[in-house]
MIKOLKE-351161 format. One record per atom (N, C-alpha, C): chain; residue in one letter; atom name; residue number from 1; x negated, y, z negated. Coordinates in steps of 0.001 Angstrom, whole numbers, m for minus. Layout:
# MIKOLKE-351161
r chain:A&resn:A&name:CA&resi:NUM&X:X&Y:Y&Z:Z
...
This chain:
# MIKOLKE-351161
r chain:A&resn:M&name:N&resi:1&X:10144&Y:m6030&Z:m5475
r chain:A&resn:M&name:CA&resi:1&X:10340&Y:m5086&Z:m4446
r chain:A&resn:M&name:C&resi:1&X:11342&Y:m5321&Z:m3582
r chain:A&resn:I&name:N&resi:2&X:12113&Y:m4672&Z:m3185
r chain:A&resn:I&name:CA&resi:2&X:13148&Y:m4917&Z:m1930
r chain:A&resn:I&name:C&resi:2&X:12818&Y:m3865&Z:m1293
r chain:A&resn:S&name:N&resi:3&X:12872&Y:m4230&Z:385
r chain:A&resn:S&name:CA&resi:3&X:12497&Y:m3179&Z:1406
r chain:A&resn:S&name:C&resi:3&X:13527&Y:m3680&Z:2420
r chain:A&resn:G&name:N&resi:4&X:13644&Y:m2397&Z:3046
r chain:A&resn:G&name:CA&resi:4&X:14414&Y:m2505&Z:4450
r chain:A&resn:G&name:C&resi:4&X:14296&Y:m1479&Z:5270
r chain:A&resn:S&name:N&resi:5&X:14614&Y:m1685&Z:6564
r chain:A&resn:S&name:CA&resi:5&X:14102&Y:m487&Z:7445
r chain:A&resn:S&name:C&resi:5&X:15326&Y:m446&Z:8613
r chain:A&resn:V&name:N&resi:6&X:15610&Y:798&Z:9007
r chain:A&resn:V&name:CA&resi:6&X:16466&Y:984&Z:10295
r chain:A&resn:V&name:C&resi:6&X:15901&Y:1891&Z:11037
r chain:A&resn:G&name:N&resi:7&X:15435&Y:1440&Z:12505
r chain:A&resn:G&name:CA&resi:7&X:14599&Y:2279&Z:13189
r chain:A&resn:G&name:C&resi:7&X:13155&Y:2665&Z:12581
r chain:A&resn:N&name:N&resi:8&X:13129&Y:3960&Z:12567
r chain:A&resn:N&name:CA&resi:8&X:11766&Y:4527&Z:11739
r chain:A&resn:N&name:C&resi:8&X:12112&Y:4743&Z:10280
r chain:A&resn:A&name:N&resi:9&X:13146&Y:4493&Z:9942
r chain:A&resn:A&name:CA&resi:9&X:13418&Y:5062&Z:8572
r chain:A&resn:A&name:C&resi:9&X:13365&Y:3787&Z:7834
r chain:A&resn:G&name:N&resi:10&X:12987&Y:3910&Z:6511
r chain:A&resn:G&name:CA&resi:10&X:12799&Y:2483&Z:5650
r chain:A&resn:G&name:C&resi:10&X:12991&Y:3036&Z:4101
r chain:A&resn:V&name:N&resi:11&X:13346&Y:2062&Z:3592
r chain:A&resn:V&name:CA&resi:11&X:13937&Y:2379&Z:1861
r chain:A&resn:V&name:C&resi:11&X:13209&Y:975&Z:1237
r chain:A&resn:V&name:N&resi:12&X:12357&Y:1657&Z:213
r chain:A&resn:V&name:CA&resi:12&X:11813&Y:662&Z:m629
r chain:A&resn:V&name:C&resi:12&X:12315&Y:957&Z:m2120
r chain:A&resn:I&name:N&resi:13&X:12835&Y:167&Z:m2947
r chain:A&resn:I&name:CA&resi:13&X:13176&Y:479&Z:m4467
r chain:A&resn:I&name:C&resi:13&X:12309&Y:m532&Z:m5270
r chain:A&resn:T&name:N&resi:14&X:12147&Y:m114&Z:m6328
r chain:A&resn:T&name:CA&resi:14&X:11664&Y:m1090&Z:m7505
r chain:A&resn:T&name:C&resi:14&X:12690&Y:m865&Z:m8638
r chain:A&resn:S&name:N&resi:15&X:12633&Y:m1868&Z:m9693
r chain:A&resn:S&name:CA&resi:15&X:13328&Y:m1628&Z:m10954
r chain:A&resn:S&name:C&resi:15&X:12242&Y:m1430&Z:m12214
r chain:A&resn:N&name:N&resi:16&X:12896&Y:m915&Z:m13296
r chain:A&resn:N&name:CA&resi:16&X:11712&Y:m748&Z:m14341
r chain:A&resn:N&name:C&resi:16&X:10652&Y:m58&Z:m14017
r chain:A&resn:G&name:N&resi:17&X:10754&Y:1094&Z:m13555
r chain:A&resn:G&name:CA&resi:17&X:9734&Y:1930&Z:m13100
r chain:A&resn:G&name:C&resi:17&X:9225&Y:2526&Z:m11724
r chain:A&resn:G&name:N&resi:18&X:8149&Y:3066&Z:m11652
r chain:A&resn:G&name:CA&resi:18&X:7826&Y:3308&Z:m10335
r chain:A&resn:G&name:C&resi:18&X:6916&Y:2311&Z:m9498
r chain:A&resn:H&name:N&resi:19&X:6537&Y:2477&Z:m8185
r chain:A&resn:H&name:CA&resi:19&X:5859&Y:1660&Z:m7480
r chain:A&resn:H&name:C&resi:19&X:4379&Y:1396&Z:m8468
r chain:A&resn:S&name:N&resi:20&X:3837&Y:173&Z:m8008
r chain:A&resn:S&name:CA&resi:20&X:2617&Y:m252&Z:m8649
r chain:A&resn:S&name:C&resi:20&X:1502&Y:292&Z:m7488
r chain:A&resn:A&name:N&resi:21&X:373&Y:457&Z:m7846
r chain:A&resn:A&name:CA&resi:21&X:m612&Y:686&Z:m6909
r chain:A&resn:A&name:C&resi:21&X:m795&Y:m349&Z:m6042
r chain:A&resn:E&name:N&resi:22&X:m515&Y:m1784&Z:m6254
r chain:A&resn:E&name:CA&resi:22&X:m722&Y:m2617&Z:m5183
r chain:A&resn:E&name:C&resi:22&X:605&Y:m2336&Z:m4274
r chain:A&resn:Q&name:N&resi:23&X:1812&Y:m1920&Z:m4662
r chain:A&resn:Q&name:CA&resi:23&X:2892&Y:m1874&Z:m3854
r chain:A&resn:Q&name:C&resi:23&X:2645&Y:m561&Z:m2832
r chain:A&resn:M&name:N&resi:24&X:2178&Y:321&Z:m3373
r chain:A&resn:M&name:CA&resi:24&X:1831&Y:1625&Z:m2806
r chain:A&resn:M&name:C&resi:24&X:686&Y:1229&Z:m1655
r chain:A&resn:A&name:N&resi:25&X:m264&Y:323&Z:m2109
r chain:A&resn:A&name:CA&resi:25&X:m1374&Y:193&Z:m1077
r chain:A&resn:A&name:C&resi:25&X:m721&Y:m640&Z:258
r chain:A&resn:E&name:N&resi:26&X:290&Y:m1407&Z:m53
r chain:A&resn:E&name:CA&resi:26&X:1144&Y:m2385&Z:631
r chain:A&resn:E&name:C&resi:26&X:1779&Y:m1377&Z:1937
r chain:A&resn:L&name:N&resi:27&X:2588&Y:m471&Z:1002
r chain:A&resn:L&name:CA&resi:27&X:3204&Y:378&Z:1660
r chain:A&resn:L&name:C&resi:27&X:2584&Y:1223&Z:2808
r chain:A&resn:C&name:N&resi:28&X:1181&Y:1802&Z:2210
r chain:A&resn:C&name:CA&resi:28&X:547&Y:2562&Z:3059
r chain:A&resn:C&name:C&resi:28&X:m220&Y:1843&Z:4184
r chain:A&resn:T&name:N&resi:29&X:m592&Y:691&Z:3747
r chain:A&resn:T&name:CA&resi:29&X:m1218&Y:m180&Z:4882
r chain:A&resn:T&name:C&resi:29&X:m449&Y:m667&Z:5988
r chain:A&resn:N&name:N&resi:30&X:860&Y:m1028&Z:5464
r chain:A&resn:N&name:CA&resi:30&X:1711&Y:m1427&Z:6690
r chain:A&resn:N&name:C&resi:30&X:2317&Y:m396&Z:7540
r chain:A&resn:R&name:N&resi:31&X:2120&Y:785&Z:6969
r chain:A&resn:R&name:CA&resi:31&X:2599&Y:2137&Z:7715
r chain:A&resn:R&name:C&resi:31&X:1344&Y:2378&Z:8960
r chain:A&resn:I&name:N&resi:32&X:222&Y:2310&Z:8309
r chain:A&resn:I&name:CA&resi:32&X:m869&Y:2397&Z:9151
r chain:A&resn:I&name:C&resi:32&X:m1256&Y:1554&Z:10186
r chain:A&resn:I&name:N&resi:33&X:m1165&Y:185&Z:9941
r chain:A&resn:I&name:CA&resi:33&X:m1603&Y:m839&Z:10495
r chain:A&resn:I&name:C&resi:33&X:m180&Y:m1869&Z:10842
r chain:A&resn:S&name:N&resi:34&X:53&Y:m1881&Z:11895
r chain:A&resn:S&name:CA&resi:34&X:1191&Y:m2992&Z:12231
r chain:A&resn:S&name:C&resi:34&X:469&Y:m4201&Z:13377
r chain:A&resn:V&name:N&resi:35&X:1039&Y:m5322&Z:13102
r chain:A&resn:V&name:CA&resi:35&X:535&Y:m6562&Z:13912
r chain:A&resn:V&name:C&resi:35&X:1672&Y:m6935&Z:14498
r chain:A&resn:A&name:N&resi:36&X:1762&Y:m7341&Z:15564
r chain:A&resn:A&name:CA&resi:36&X:2722&Y:m7726&Z:16535
r chain:A&resn:A&name:C&resi:36&X:2870&Y:m9067&Z:15977
r chain:A&resn:H&name:N&resi:37&X:3871&Y:m9866&Z:16144
r chain:A&resn:H&name:CA&resi:37&X:4314&Y:m11221&Z:16106
r chain:A&resn:H&name:C&resi:37&X:3931&Y:m11934&Z:17386
r chain:A&resn:S&name:N&resi:38&X:4160&Y:m11317&Z:18485
r chain:A&resn:S&name:CA&resi:38&X:3666&Y:m11679&Z:19783
r chain:A&resn:S&name:C&resi:38&X:2535&Y:m11531&Z:20080
r chain:A&resn:A&name:N&resi:39&X:1561&Y:m11109&Z:19442
r chain:A&resn:A&name:CA&resi:39&X:177&Y:m11084&Z:19652
r chain:A&resn:A&name:C&resi:39&X:m657&Y:m12404&Z:19837
r chain:A&resn:D&name:N&resi:40&X:m1657&Y:m12578&Z:20529
r chain:A&resn:D&name:CA&resi:40&X:m2324&Y:m13762&Z:20696
r chain:A&resn:D&name:C&resi:40&X:m2922&Y:m14197&Z:19299
r chain:A&resn:P&name:N&resi:41&X:m2601&Y:m15465&Z:19052
r chain:A&resn:P&name:CA&resi:41&X:m2867&Y:m15946&Z:17586
r chain:A&resn:P&name:C&resi:41&X:m4246&Y:m15732&Z:17028
r chain:A&resn:V&name:N&resi:42&X:m5291&Y:m15788&Z:17719
r chain:A&resn:V&name:CA&resi:42&X:m6414&Y:m15633&Z:17160
r chain:A&resn:V&name:C&resi:42&X:m6708&Y:m13999&Z:17062
r chain:A&resn:I&name:N&resi:43&X:m6204&Y:m13114&Z:17908
r chain:A&resn:I&name:CA&resi:43&X:m6097&Y:m11718&Z:17626
r chain:A&resn:I&name:C&resi:43&X:m5297&Y:m11446&Z:16305
r chain:A&resn:R&name:N&resi:44&X:m4048&Y:m11937&Z:16255
r chain:A&resn:R&name:CA&resi:44&X:m3077&Y:m11492&Z:15211
r chain:A&resn:R&name:C&resi:44&X:m3761&Y:m11898&Z:13777
r chain:A&resn:Q&name:N&resi:45&X:m4558&Y:m13250&Z:13838
r chain:A&resn:Q&name:CA&resi:45&X:m5222&Y:m13472&Z:12681
r chain:A&resn:Q&name:C&resi:45&X:m6129&Y:m12459&Z:12116
r chain:A&resn:Q&name:N&resi:46&X:m7070&Y:m12159&Z:13152
r chain:A&resn:Q&name:CA&resi:46&X:m8019&Y:m11157&Z:12840
r chain:A&resn:Q&name:C&resi:46&X:m7418&Y:m9883&Z:12276
r chain:A&resn:A&name:N&resi:47&X:m6199&Y:m9208&Z:13149
r chain:A&resn:A&name:CA&resi:47&X:m5878&Y:m7982&Z:12507
r chain:A&resn:A&name:C&resi:47&X:m5029&Y:m8251&Z:11215
r chain:A&resn:V&name:N&resi:48&X:m4495&Y:m9419&Z:11092
r chain:A&resn:V&name:CA&resi:48&X:m3856&Y:m9736&Z:9583
r chain:A&resn:V&name:C&resi:48&X:m5030&Y:m9747&Z:8652
r chain:A&resn:E&name:N&resi:49&X:m5987&Y:m10194&Z:8793
r chain:A&resn:E&name:CA&resi:49&X:m7411&Y:m10300&Z:7884
r chain:A&resn:E&name:C&resi:49&X:m7922&Y:m8762&Z:7722
r chain:A&resn:F&name:N&resi:50&X:m7890&Y:m7896&Z:8939
r chain:A&resn:F&name:CA&resi:50&X:m8435&Y:m6581&Z:8810
r chain:A&resn:F&name:C&resi:50&X:m7220&Y:m5915&Z:7918
r chain:A&resn:R&name:N&resi:51&X:m5993&Y:m5826&Z:8141
r chain:A&resn:R&name:CA&resi:51&X:m5055&Y:m5314&Z:7366
r chain:A&resn:R&name:C&resi:51&X:m5064&Y:m5517&Z:5758
r chain:A&resn:E&name:N&resi:52&X:m5202&Y:m6693&Z:5639
r chain:A&resn:E&name:CA&resi:52&X:m5487&Y:m7269&Z:4117
r chain:A&resn:E&name:C&resi:52&X:m6765&Y:m6750&Z:3596
r chain:A&resn:N&name:N&resi:53&X:m7774&Y:m6354&Z:4378
r chain:A&resn:N&name:CA&resi:53&X:m8995&Y:m5920&Z:3728
r chain:A&resn:N&name:C&resi:53&X:m8691&Y:m4400&Z:3561
r chain:A&resn:I&name:N&resi:54&X:m8089&Y:m3697&Z:4529
r chain:A&resn:I&name:CA&resi:54&X:m8019&Y:m2237&Z:4167
r chain:A&resn:I&name:C&resi:54&X:m6894&Y:m2250&Z:3142
r chain:A&resn:Q&name:N&resi:55&X:m6007&Y:m2963&Z:2760
r chain:A&resn:Q&name:CA&resi:55&X:m5004&Y:m2868&Z:1808
r chain:A&resn:Q&name:C&resi:55&X:m5871&Y:m2892&Z:510
r chain:A&resn:R&name:N&resi:56&X:m6925&Y:m3605&Z:391
r chain:A&resn:R&name:CA&resi:56&X:m7509&Y:m3892&Z:m904
r chain:A&resn:R&name:C&resi:56&X:m8469&Y:m2459&Z:m983
r chain:A&resn:V&name:N&resi:57&X:m8853&Y:m1943&Z:m130
r chain:A&resn:V&name:CA&resi:57&X:m9654&Y:m590&Z:m137
r chain:A&resn:V&name:C&resi:57&X:m8587&Y:571&Z:m485
r chain:A&resn:V&name:N&resi:58&X:m7519&Y:488&Z:0
r chain:A&resn:V&name:CA&resi:58&X:m6625&Y:1548&Z:m282
r chain:A&resn:V&name:C&resi:58&X:m6105&Y:1459&Z:m1639
r chain:A&resn:K&name:N&resi:59&X:m5815&Y:326&Z:m2256
r chain:A&resn:K&name:CA&resi:59&X:m5464&Y:m101&Z:m3424
r chain:A&resn:K&name:C&resi:59&X:m6346&Y:509&Z:m4537
r chain:A&resn:H&name:N&resi:60&X:m7717&Y:104&Z:m4391
r chain:A&resn:H&name:CA&resi:60&X:m8736&Y:667&Z:m5166
r chain:A&resn:H&name:C&resi:60&X:m8979&Y:1971&Z:m5201
r chain:A&resn:Y&name:N&resi:61&X:m8640&Y:2970&Z:m4092
r chain:A&resn:Y&name:CA&resi:61&X:m8826&Y:4115&Z:m4417
r chain:A&resn:Y&name:C&resi:61&X:m7505&Y:4906&Z:m4901
r chain:A&resn:I&name:N&resi:62&X:m6302&Y:4115&Z:m4813
r chain:A&resn:I&name:CA&resi:62&X:m5052&Y:4656&Z:m5532
r chain:A&resn:I&name:C&resi:62&X:m5337&Y:4347&Z:m6930
r chain:A&resn:E&name:N&resi:63&X:m5927&Y:3267&Z:m7583
r chain:A&resn:E&name:CA&resi:63&X:m6178&Y:3039&Z:m8703
r chain:A&resn:E&name:C&resi:63&X:m7369&Y:4021&Z:m9166
r chain:A&resn:E&name:N&resi:64&X:m8127&Y:4490&Z:m8579
r chain:A&resn:E&name:CA&resi:64&X:m9338&Y:5310&Z:m9121
r chain:A&resn:E&name:C&resi:64&X:m8628&Y:6472&Z:m9153
r chain:A&resn:A&name:N&resi:65&X:m7717&Y:7096&Z:m8005
r chain:A&resn:A&name:CA&resi:65&X:m6975&Y:8304&Z:m8248
r chain:A&resn:A&name:C&resi:65&X:m6230&Y:8374&Z:m9476
r chain:A&resn:V&name:N&resi:66&X:m5409&Y:7551&Z:m9814
r chain:A&resn:V&name:CA&resi:66&X:m4804&Y:7244&Z:m11183
r chain:A&resn:V&name:C&resi:66&X:m5499&Y:7522&Z:m12311
r chain:A&resn:R&name:N&resi:67&X:m6608&Y:6560&Z:m12334
r chain:A&resn:R&name:CA&resi:67&X:m7534&Y:6575&Z:m13252
r chain:A&resn:R&name:C&resi:67&X:m8336&Y:8152&Z:m13526
r chain:A&resn:I&name:N&resi:68&X:m8536&Y:8778&Z:m12775
r chain:A&resn:I&name:CA&resi:68&X:m9326&Y:10149&Z:m12644
r chain:A&resn:I&name:C&resi:68&X:m8078&Y:11100&Z:m13272
r chain:A&resn:D&name:N&resi:69&X:m6910&Y:10975&Z:m12650
r chain:A&resn:D&name:CA&resi:69&X:m5919&Y:11920&Z:m12969
r chain:A&resn:D&name:C&resi:69&X:m5732&Y:11770&Z:m14461
r chain:A&resn:R&name:N&resi:70&X:m5609&Y:10679&Z:m15008
r chain:A&resn:R&name:CA&resi:70&X:m5314&Y:10503&Z:m16268
r chain:A&resn:R&name:C&resi:70&X:m6300&Y:10923&Z:m17151
r chain:A&resn:A&name:N&resi:71&X:m7399&Y:10599&Z:m16899
r chain:A&resn:A&name:CA&resi:71&X:m8560&Y:11264&Z:m17536
r chain:A&resn:A&name:C&resi:71&X:m8616&Y:12835&Z:m17593
r chain:A&resn:S&name:N&resi:72&X:m8511&Y:13439&Z:m16521
r chain:A&resn:S&name:CA&resi:72&X:m8376&Y:14806&Z:m16485
r chain:A&resn:S&name:C&resi:72&X:m7402&Y:15472&Z:m17185
r chain:A&resn:R&name:N&resi:73&X:m6203&Y:14668&Z:m17125
r chain:A&resn:R&name:CA&resi:73&X:m5075&Y:15204&Z:m18057
r chain:A&resn:R&name:C&resi:73&X:m5341&Y:15107&Z:m19499
r chain:A&resn:S&name:N&resi:74&X:m6110&Y:13977&Z:m19990
r chain:A&resn:S&name:CA&resi:74&X:m6237&Y:13614&Z:m21475
r chain:A&resn:S&name:C&resi:74&X:m7258&Y:14844&Z:m22075
r chain:A&resn:I&name:N&resi:75&X:m8206&Y:15243&Z:m21044
r chain:A&resn:I&name:CA&resi:75&X:m9141&Y:16478&Z:m21255
r chain:A&resn:I&name:C&resi:75&X:m8475&Y:17690&Z:m21492
r chain:A&resn:K&name:N&resi:76&X:m7424&Y:17954&Z:m20782
r chain:A&resn:K&name:CA&resi:76&X:m6736&Y:19237&Z:m20575
r chain:A&resn:K&name:C&resi:76&X:m5905&Y:19353&Z:m21910
r chain:A&resn:E&name:N&resi:77&X:m5406&Y:18208&Z:m22275
r chain:A&resn:E&name:CA&resi:77&X:m4497&Y:18118&Z:m23567
r chain:A&resn:E&name:C&resi:77&X:m5450&Y:18290&Z:m24767
r chain:A&resn:S&name:N&resi:78&X:m6615&Y:18032&Z:m24782
r chain:A&resn:S&name:CA&resi:78&X:m7312&Y:17967&Z:m26017
r chain:A&resn:S&name:C&resi:78&X:m7730&Y:19485&Z:m26268
């Protein structure tokens, strides 16, 4: 994954297909929770761990949404 940003605009591209659930979860989480590099080291570590935990939760629900969507599409196609 290649990413870049200019001000509030950002670009993320992939090769060989769309974004994975993990990549989407990372993009989502980073957009919701930012951690300042200048924060107190103890607070920064807690914030990073919190962001990582939220990223796992977001990934889980993205994967569930994809699974449910695929299941409902196969039922409709039957």
